[in-house]
C-alpha positions in Angstrom: 48.6 60.2 87.7 50.8 59.0 84.8 50.2 60.2 81.2 51.2 57.7 78.5 50.5 58.1 74.8 46.7 57.9 74.4 46.3 56.8 78.0 45.9 58.4 81.4 46.7 56.1 84.4 46.0 56.9 88.0 45.0 55.3 91.4 42.4 56.8 93.7 41.4 55.2 97.0 42.8 51.9 95.8 40.9 51.9 92.5 43.1 52.1 89.4 41.8 53.9 86.4 43.0 53.5 82.8 41.4 56.3 80.7 41.8 56.2 76.9 42.2 59.6 75.2 43.8 59.5 71.8 45.5 62.9 71.2 44.1 65.2 68.5 41.4 62.7 67.4 37.7 62.4 68.0 38.0 58.6 68.6 40.3 56.2 70.4 42.2 53.6 68.3 44.6 50.9 69.3 47.6 52.0 67.3 51.1 50.5 68.0 52.0 53.5 70.3 48.7 53.1 72.3 49.2 49.3 72.6 52.8 50.0 73.9 51.2 52.4 76.4 48.7 49.8 77.5 51.5 47.2 77.9 53.4 49.6 80.1 50.2 50.3 82.1 49.5 46.6 82.6 53.1 46.1 83.9 52.7 49.1 86.2 49.4 47.8 87.6 51.0 44.4 88.3 53.9 46.1 90.1 51.4 48.0 92.3 49.0 45.2 92.8 49.4 45.2 96.5 47.7 48.6 96.8 45.1 48.2 94.0 41.6 46.7 94.8 40.2 47.0 91.2 40.8 48.7 87.9 38.3 50.5 85.7 39.1 51.0 82.0 37.1 53.9 80.4 37.3 56.6 77.7 37.6 60.4 78.0 35.7 60.8 74.7 31.9 61.1 74.8 30.2 58.5 72.7 33.5 56.6 72.0 35.1 53.8 73.9 37.6 52.4 71.4 36.9 52.0 67.7 39.4 49.2 67.2 42.9 48.8 65.7 44.6 51.5 63.5 43.3 50.8 60.0 46.4 52.5 58.5 48.6 49.8 60.1 46.4 47.0 58.9 46.4 48.4 55.4 50.2 48.5 55.3 50.8 44.9 56.4 51.6 42.8 53.3 53.4 39.9 54.9 51.7 36.9 56.6 54.3 36.6 59.4 54.1 40.3 60.2 50.4 40.1 60.6 50.6 37.0 62.8 53.3 38.7 65.0 51.1 41.9 65.3 48.2 39.8 66.5 50.3 37.8 68.9 51.7 41.0 70.4 48.3 42.4 71.0 47.0 39.2 72.4 49.9 39.1 74.9 49.0 42.6 76.2 45.3 41.7 76.6 46.3 38.5 78.4 48.3 40.6 80.9 45.1 42.6 81.6 43.1 39.4 82.0 45.6 37.9 84.5 45.8 40.9 86.8 45.1 39.7 90.3 42.2 42.1 90.9 38.9 42.7 89.2 39.2 44.7 85.9 36.0 46.4 84.7 35.4 47.9 81.2 33.1 50.9 81.3 31.8 51.2 77.7 30.3 54.6 77.0 29.8 54.7 73.2 31.2 52.9 70.2 33.2 49.8 71.1 34.4 48.0 68.0 36.9 45.3 67.1 40.0 45.6 69.3 38.0 47.7 71.7 35.5 44.8 72.2 38.5 42.4 72.5 40.0 44.5 75.2 36.6 44.5 77.0 36.5 40.7 76.7 39.9 40.5 78.4 38.4 42.4 81.3 36.6 40.5 84.1 33.4 42.5 83.9 31.8 44.8 81.4 29.5 47.7 81.9 27.7 49.5 79.0 26.0 52.8 79.2 22.6 53.7 77.7 24.3 56.3 75.5 22.7 56.4 72.1 26.1 55.8 70.5 26.9 52.7 72.5 27.5 49.8 70.0 29.5 46.7 70.7 30.8 44.3 68.1 33.5 42.6 66.2 33.2 44.0 62.6 36.6 42.7 61.4 35.1 40.4 58.7 33.8 43.5 57.1 37.4 44.5 56.4 38.3 41.0 55.2 40.1 40.0 58.3 39.2 38.2 61.5 39.4 39.3 65.2 43.0 39.0 66.1 43.3 40.2 69.7 41.4 37.2 71.2 37.9 37.8 69.9 37.4 34.4 68.3 38.5 32.7 71.5 37.2 34.8 74.4 33.8 35.6 73.1 32.6 31.9 72.6 34.0 31.1 76.0 32.0 34.0 77.5 28.6 33.8 75.8 28.6 30.4 74.0 29.1 29.4 70.4 25.7 30.2 69.0 25.5 33.8 70.1 29.2 34.5 69.5 29.2 33.1 65.9 26.3 35.4 65.0 28.5 38.4 65.9 31.9 37.1 64.7 30.8 35.8 61.3 28.6 38.8 60.3 30.3 41.8 61.9 26.9 42.8 63.4 27.0 45.2 66.4 24.7 45.3 69.5 23.4 48.3 71.4 23.7 48.2 75.2 20.4 46.5 75.9 21.0 43.7 73.3 24.5 43.3 74.5 23.2 42.8 78.0 20.5 40.3 76.8 23.3 38.3 75.1 25.4 38.4 78.3 28.1 40.3 76.5 27.9 43.0 79.2 27.1 42.4 82.8 25.1 45.6 83.4 23.6 48.6 81.6 24.1 51.9 83.5 23.0 55.4 82.7 25.4 57.4 80.6 25.0 60.4 83.0 27.3 59.9 86.0 28.5 56.6 84.5 31.7 56.7 86.6 29.6 56.9 89.8 27.7 53.8 88.7 31.0 52.1 87.9 32.3 52.8 91.3 29.1 51.3 92.9 29.5 48.2 90.7 33.1 47.8 91.9 32.0 48.2 95.5 29.4 45.5 94.9 32.0 43.1 93.4 34.5 43.7 96.1 31.8 43.0 98.7 31.6 39.4 97.3 28.4 39.8 95.2 29.9 38.7 91.9 28.3 35.3 91.5 25.1 36.6 90.1 26.9 38.2 87.2 28.9 35.1 86.5 25.8 33.0 86.8 23.8 34.9 84.2 26.5 34.4 81.6 25.8 30.7 81.5 23.9 29.1 78.6 20.2 28.8 79.4 18.0 25.9 78.3 18.7 22.2 77.9 18.7 22.2 74.1 21.1 25.1 74.0 23.5 23.5 76.5 23.4 20.3 74.4 24.2 22.2 71.2 27.1 23.9 72.9 28.6 20.6 74.0 27.8 17.4 72.2 26.0 19.2 69.4 28.6 21.7 68.6 29.4 19.9 65.3 25.9 20.8 64.1 26.4 24.4 65.2 29.6 24.7 63.2 28.1 22.9 60.2 25.0 25.2 60.1 27.2 28.3 60.6 29.3 27.3 57.6 26.2 26.8 55.4 24.9 30.2 56.5 28.2 31.9 55.6 28.4 30.3 52.2 24.8 31.2 51.5 25.6 34.9 52.4 29.0 35.2 50.8 28.9 32.6 48.0 32.5 31.8 48.9 33.8 35.2 47.8 34.8 36.4 51.3 37.3 34.1 53.0 37.4 35.9 56.3 34.1 34.6 57.8 35.1 31.0 57.0 38.5 31.5 58.5 37.0 33.1 61.6 34.7 30.1 61.9 37.7 27.8 61.6 39.6 29.7 64.3 36.6 29.3 66.7 36.2 25.6 65.8 39.8 24.7 66.2 40.4 26.8 69.3 37.2 26.2 71.3 38.2 22.7 72.5 41.8 23.8 73.3 43.3 25.9 76.0 42.9 29.7 75.6 46.7 30.1 74.8 46.5 27.4 72.1 43.4 29.1 70.7 45.1 32.5 70.5 48.0 31.0 68.5 45.5 29.6 66.0 43.7 33.0 65.8 47.0 34.9 65.2 48.0 32.5 62.4 44.7 32.9 60.6 44.7 36.7 61.1 48.1 36.8 59.4 46.7 34.8 56.5 43.7 37.1 56.0 45.3 40.4 56.5 47.3 40.1 53.2 44.5 39.0 50.9 43.4 41.1 48.0 39.9 40.9 49.4 41.0 42.6 52.7 42.9 45.3 50.8 39.9 46.1 48.6 37.5 46.2 51.6 39.9 48.5 53.4 40.1 50.8 50.4 36.3 51.0 50.4 36.4 51.8 54.1 38.7 54.7 53.3 36.4 55.9 50.5 33.5 56.1 52.9 35.6 57.9 55.5 36.5 60.5 52.9 32.8 61.1 52.2 32.2 61.6 56.0 34.8 64.4 56.0 33.8 66.0 52.6 31.3 68.7 52.0 30.5 67.6 48.5 32.2 70.6 46.8 35.8 71.6 46.2 35.5 74.9 48.2 35.8 75.4 51.9 33.9 77.9 54.0 30.4 77.1 52.5 27.9 76.8 55.3 25.3 74.1 54.5 21.7 74.6 55.5 20.1 72.3 58.0 16.6 71.0 57.2 14.0 70.6 59.9 10.8 71.0 57.8 10.6 69.2 54.5 8.0 68.2 51.9 7.7 65.4 49.4 5.6 65.5 46.2 4.2 62.1 45.3 3.2 59.4 47.7 4.1 56.5 45.6 6.7 53.8 46.3 9.6 56.3 46.2 7.8 59.2 47.8 6.5 57.1 50.7 10.0 55.7 51.1 11.6 59.1 51.2 9.0 60.3 53.7 9.8 57.3 56.0 13.5 58.0 55.8 13.1 61.6 56.8 10.8 60.7 59.6 13.1 58.0 60.8 15.7 60.8 61.3 13.2 63.1 63.2 12.6 65.4 60.2 9.1 66.8 59.7 7.8 65.9 56.3 4.6 67.0 54.5 3.6 64.3 52.0 1.4 65.6 49.1 -0.5 63.7 46.4 -3.6 64.2 44.3 -6.0 62.0 46.3 -6.6 60.5 49.7 -6.0 57.0 48.5 -2.5 57.9 47.3 -1.7 59.6 50.6 -3.0 56.6 52.6 -0.8 54.3 50.5 2.3 56.4 51.1 1.6 56.5 54.9 1.0 52.7 54.8 4.3 52.0 53.1 6.2 54.2 55.6 4.5 52.4 58.5 5.4 49.0 57.1 9.0 49.9 57.1 8.8 51.0 60.8 6.8 47.8 61.6 9.6 45.8 60.2 12.0 47.5 62.5 9.7 46.8 65.5 9.6 43.2 64.5 13.4 43.0 64.4 13.4 44.9 67.8 15.3 47.9 66.3 12.6 50.3 67.6 9.7 50.0 70.0 6.0 50.3 69.2 6.1 53.6 71.0 9.0 54.8 68.9 7.1 53.8 65.8 4.2 56.0 66.7 6.5 58.9 67.5 8.3 58.5 64.1 5.0 58.3 62.1 3.9 61.6 63.8 6.6 63.3 61.8 4.7 62.6 58.5 1.5 64.4 57.6 -0.5 64.2 54.4 -2.0 66.9 52.2 -3.8 67.3 49.0 -2.7 70.9 48.5 0.3 73.0 49.3 -0.7 74.0 52.8 2.3 73.9 55.1 4.8 73.9 52.2 5.7 77.6 52.8 7.8 76.7 55.8 9.6 73.8 54.1 13.3 74.2 53.8 13.6 71.3 51.4 11.0 69.7 49.0 11.7 66.5 47.2 9.7 65.9 44.0 9.1 62.2 43.4 6.3 62.1 40.8 5.9 60.4 37.4 9.1 60.2 35.3 7.9 62.7 32.6 9.7 65.9 31.9 6.7 68.1 31.0 4.7 66.9 34.0 7.6 67.5 36.3 8.2 71.0 35.0 4.6 71.9 35.4 4.4 70.6 39.0 7.7 72.2 39.9 6.5 75.6 38.5 3.4 75.2 40.6 5.3 74.2 43.7 7.6 77.3 43.2 4.6 79.5 44.0 4.1 77.9 47.4 7.6 77.8 48.9 10.0 80.3 50.1 12.6 82.0 47.9 15.4 80.1 49.6 13.7 76.7 49.7 15.8 74.0 48.0 13.8 71.9 45.5 15.2 68.4 44.7 14.0 66.0 42.0 14.2 62.3 42.6 14.4 61.7 38.9 16.5 58.7 37.8 17.3 60.0 34.3 15.8 63.3 33.3 17.9 66.5 32.9 18.2 68.6 36.1 19.3 71.6 34.1 16.1 71.5 32.0 13.9 70.9 35.0 15.4 73.9 36.7 14.1 76.2 34.0 10.7 75.8 35.7 12.0 77.5 38.9 12.4 81.1 39.7 15.6 80.2 41.6 17.4 77.6 39.6 20.4 77.9 41.9 18.2 76.2 44.6 17.3 73.3 42.3 19.2 70.0 42.4 18.8 66.3 41.7 18.6 63.9 44.7 18.3 60.4 43.3 17.4 57.8 45.9 17.4 54.1 45.0 14.6 51.6 45.7 13.9 50.5 48.3 14.9 53.8 49.9 15.3 52.5 53.5 17.8 49.8 52.4 19.8 51.2 49.5 22.6 53.3 50.9 23.4 55.5 47.9 22.1 59.0 47.1 23.2 60.5 43.7 23.3 64.2 44.0 23.0 65.7 40.5 24.3 69.2 40.0 22.5 71.2 37.3 24.2 74.0 35.3 23.0 76.7 37.7 22.9 74.8 41.0 24.8 76.7 43.7 27.6 75.4 45.9 25.5 76.1 49.0 22.7 73.9 47.6 25.1 71.0 46.8 26.8 71.3 50.2 23.4 71.4 52.0 22.0 68.3 50.2 25.4 66.5 50.7 25.4 67.2 54.4 21.7 66.3 54.8 22.2 63.0 52.9 24.9 62.0 55.5 22.6 63.1 58.3 19.9 60.7 57.2 22.4 57.9 57.0 23.0 57.8 53.3 26.3 57.7 51.3 26.2 60.6 48.8 28.1 61.1 45.6 28.0 64.3 43.5 27.7 63.9 39.8 27.2 66.2 36.8 23.9 66.4 35.0 23.7 64.1 32.0 21.5 61.3 30.6 21.1 58.6 33.3 23.6 60.6 35.5 26.2 58.0 36.7 24.7 54.8 38.1 22.0 54.2 35.6 24.3 55.2 32.8 26.7 52.5 33.8 24.0 50.0 34.3 22.6 50.7 30.8 25.4 48.8 28.8 25.4 46.0 31.5 21.6 45.3 31.2 21.6 45.9 27.5 24.3 43.3 26.9 22.3 40.9 29.0 19.5 41.3 26.5 21.8 40.5 23.6 23.1 37.4 25.4 19.5 36.3 25.9 18.9 36.8 22.2 21.9 34.6 21.5 20.3 31.8 23.4 21.8 32.1 26.9 19.3 30.8 29.4 18.0 33.3 32.0 19.1 31.2 34.9 22.5 30.7 33.4 23.0 34.4 32.8 21.9 35.3 36.3 23.9 32.6 38.0 27.0 33.7 36.1 26.8 37.2 37.5 25.9 36.2 41.0 28.9 33.8 40.9 30.9 36.9 39.8 29.7 38.6 43.0 26.7 40.7 42.0 23.8 40.6 44.5 21.4 39.4 41.7 21.6 38.6 38.1 20.8 41.1 35.3 17.4 39.5 34.4 16.2 39.6 38.0 17.5 43.1 38.4 15.5 44.2 35.3 12.4 42.8 37.0 13.2 44.7 40.2 13.9 48.0 38.3 10.7 47.5 36.3 10.6 46.4 32.6 8.7 49.6 31.7 11.3 51.8 33.5 14.2 50.0 31.7 12.5 50.3 28.4 11.9 54.1 28.8 15.4 54.8 30.1 16.9 52.7 27.2 15.1 55.0 24.7 16.5 58.1 26.6 20.0 56.7 26.2 19.5 55.9 22.5 18.3 59.5 21.8 21.2 60.9 23.8 24.1 58.8 22.5 22.9 57.8 19.0 24.4 54.9 17.1 26.9 53.7 19.7 23.9 52.6 21.9 22.7 49.5 20.1 19.7 48.4 22.0 18.8 44.7 22.3 15.1 43.9 21.7 14.6 41.6 24.7 13.3 44.3 27.0 11.2 45.9 24.3 9.5 42.5 23.6 8.7 42.0 27.3 7.4 45.6 27.5 5.1 45.1 24.5 3.8 42.0 26.2 2.8 44.3 29.1 5.2 42.7 31.5 6.2 45.1 34.2 8.6 42.9 36.2 8.2 42.3 40.0 5.6 45.1 40.5 3.4 43.5 37.9 3.9 39.9 39.0 5.8 38.8 35.9 8.8 39.8 33.8 11.7 37.5 33.1 10.5 35.8 36.2 7.1 35.0 37.7 6.9 36.7 41.1 4.6 34.9 43.4 4.8 33.9 47.1 7.9 36.0 47.5 10.1 33.7 45.4 10.9 34.5 41.7 10.8 31.6 39.3 12.0 31.9 35.7 9.0 32.2 33.3 9.7 29.9 30.3 7.2 31.7 28.1 9.7 34.6 27.9 11.7 32.6 25.3 8.8 32.5 22.9 8.8 36.3 23.1 12.5 36.8 22.6 12.9 34.0 20.0 16.6 33.4 20.7 19.0 32.2 18.1 21.2 29.5 19.7 24.8 30.6 19.6 27.4 28.0 20.7 30.6 28.7 22.6 29.4 31.5 24.9 31.5 30.9 28.1 30.9 32.4 31.5 34.1 34.4 31.0 32.7 35.8 27.7 29.5 36.8 29.4 31.3 38.5 32.3 33.6 40.4 30.0 30.9 41.5 27.6 28.8 43.0 30.5 31.5 44.3 32.8 34.0 45.6 30.2 31.1 47.6 28.6 30.5 49.2 31.9 34.2 50.0 32.3 34.3 51.6 28.9 31.2 53.7 29.8 32.8 54.7 33.1 35.9 56.0 31.3 33.6 58.2 29.2 31.9 59.5 32.3 35.3 60.6 33.7 36.3 62.2 30.4 33.0 64.1 30.3 33.2 65.1 33.9 30.0 63.3 34.9 32.2 61.8 37.7 35.2 63.7 38.9 37.3 60.7 40.0 37.4 56.9 39.9 36.4 56.8 43.6 33.0 58.4 42.8 32.3 55.7 40.3 33.3 52.8 42.6 31.3 54.2 45.5 28.3 54.6 43.1 28.5 51.1 41.7 29.1 49.4 45.1 26.4 51.3 47.1 24.0 51.8 44.2 24.1 48.5 42.3 25.9 46.1 44.7 29.0 45.7 42.5 31.0 43.2 44.5 32.9 45.0 47.3 35.6 42.3 47.4 36.6 43.4 43.9 37.1 46.9 45.2 34.6 48.6 42.8 34.3 48.7 39.0 37.4 50.7 38.3 39.5 48.9 40.9 38.4 45.7 39.1 39.5 47.3 35.8 43.0 47.9 37.2 43.1 44.3 38.4 42.1 43.0 34.9 44.6 45.4 33.2 43.8 48.0 30.6 45.8 46.1 27.9 43.5 43.1 28.3 40.3 45.2 28.5 41.1 47.3 25.4 42.2 44.3 23.4 39.0 42.4 24.3 36.8 45.4 23.6 38.4 45.7 20.2 37.7 42.0 19.5 34.1 42.5 20.6 33.7 45.6 18.5 34.8 43.8 15.4 32.3 41.0 16.1 29.3 42.8 17.6 29.6 46.4 16.5 30.1 50.0 17.7 28.7 49.4 21.2 32.0 47.9 22.2 34.4 50.4 20.6 36.9 51.5 23.2 36.5 55.2 24.0 39.4 57.7 23.4 40.0 58.2 27.2 40.5 54.4 27.7 42.8 54.2 24.7 44.9 57.2 25.9 45.2 55.6 29.4 46.4 52.3 27.8 48.9 54.1 25.6 50.2 56.0 28.6 50.4 52.8 30.6 48.2 54.3 33.3 45.6 52.8 35.6 42.5 54.4 37.0 44.2 54.4 40.4 47.8 55.2 41.2 48.1 52.7 44.1 
């Protein structure tokens, strides 16, 4: 046996084994030292080819094959040629593996991403285990780059253009079964005794029974074969349209990956690899890539954090939970808990409400069955975690209860006090309120240290953020427990201080309010929404108001006006729609008519708003008025301690509102714009429109000190 950095190399009975085991890490990554070890291993295998029958590449880490290249190294590359050279060097090593004169088999037992998948593609055969963590894919475009170790060239040659482009251009991953169905792997084997099954596979290949595996990789069906050959121009054209529809041209990597596939597919593999390396070099230095990598690091920090500044706090684990209120949010929360195998007791005031909550949870699971994410049997198993109740029976054993009833302080306090009589003294009670004071609500509890805000966003199963709101008396243990649980159920949590609107809604307030002013000044609904989707928002402010609910926006707006006084100058646009009994999407009409699943601008809105035409409002002016107002509010949130650091604000805005990730988040965008420009523009707006644009003291101090929100 020979031990190299991150790799163990040995030969047993003529079978060579390369075992990845990155030192002092939970995962394997293809850092430069590991790639050098792999290069050495490939040379050693070639030198000993006369005594080697086959080679198996595996991992010593359970649930991890290789997660890809070292992100730290990618982050630090700022030169196009350096990026191209790094890709070429990696490609050369994988090509050595591919050209070994004996079968090379990748045994994938767990996460196999990016460079890990590209290494597997360079092997002659691929086995995947049925381990729950086995996922295979090329997620490079999610970091603003393209596969650079051969992925854009080997994958299309292995499984065809159509199937490979679906993976390369989206960054989607496949579990073992779906990877097998797509011919990405040759066989699925049990995770238990996987090495035994790998040895049996090698014996089968060496006995000459390899043709069936090669045969099943071929494209099936005449129409597919035609598209892969004479119709490939159509495949590329449709793929480009799909990318532009999804990215609106803001993300260059998918288009560049498509170009690499298109240019290289008809050439030799070596020529295709050169094209790929060149395009990797071009992408790795883009601002988009650097911003996406920064976001990746922010999410990694959350994975390692406990949500508080102290160490040694042991968070509680929740097995039995309750949810008060079976409405849209309550049903969604119950479904989320059940999806993660957590028992949940769903309470409401009548059987009809309970039935509606159970139905909404089932619909989410049915959607997953339709997309083949879970089986019908799994749906039934998950639904069994949810039980309904009209009283508090069963709540005594609940370790966590989430309140998701009507957004009214007095009603919430009454229900919370009632709940308090039916739960244990150490039960954590969390409110899903979007704007009401957690500190005040906690006065209804006997144990306010166990009370906290847990603000989910709608729809619960899709929106990744959970705002954890710490009240004045909330304990560290409660915060840490909810933070850990949020991660357990697949959410991205941020901890914020109690205050009107907390963080995300407080920052949305000036954005949506300014949209109302622009409408009053004669900007058309479709123009305003297109301006912001072109900026990179997932939807425009008018459609967002419809999604949130006109009634909700109206009530939250009044909360802000009461809290912040004269500096919150509310537009009358939302008020006029509210008085017209328009509720937005849930009521079928708001700024848009919502029918047949496609929103259409309702022209009758203009008669309600009665806009005064104002010439000269450019797209840049609209963007600045809406985003600079948010930046100003974000600076106040940091000054007040609502958010501890800029990272919390950027995570909140990206995962809670869809603020364009390619811009790095709201405050990373602010640094890009420059505080001199922002403050100067806000002062101009303040002189023209009033106090709502007045730069806050924190922002002015930063500008005078020549500071940015971020130091790098």
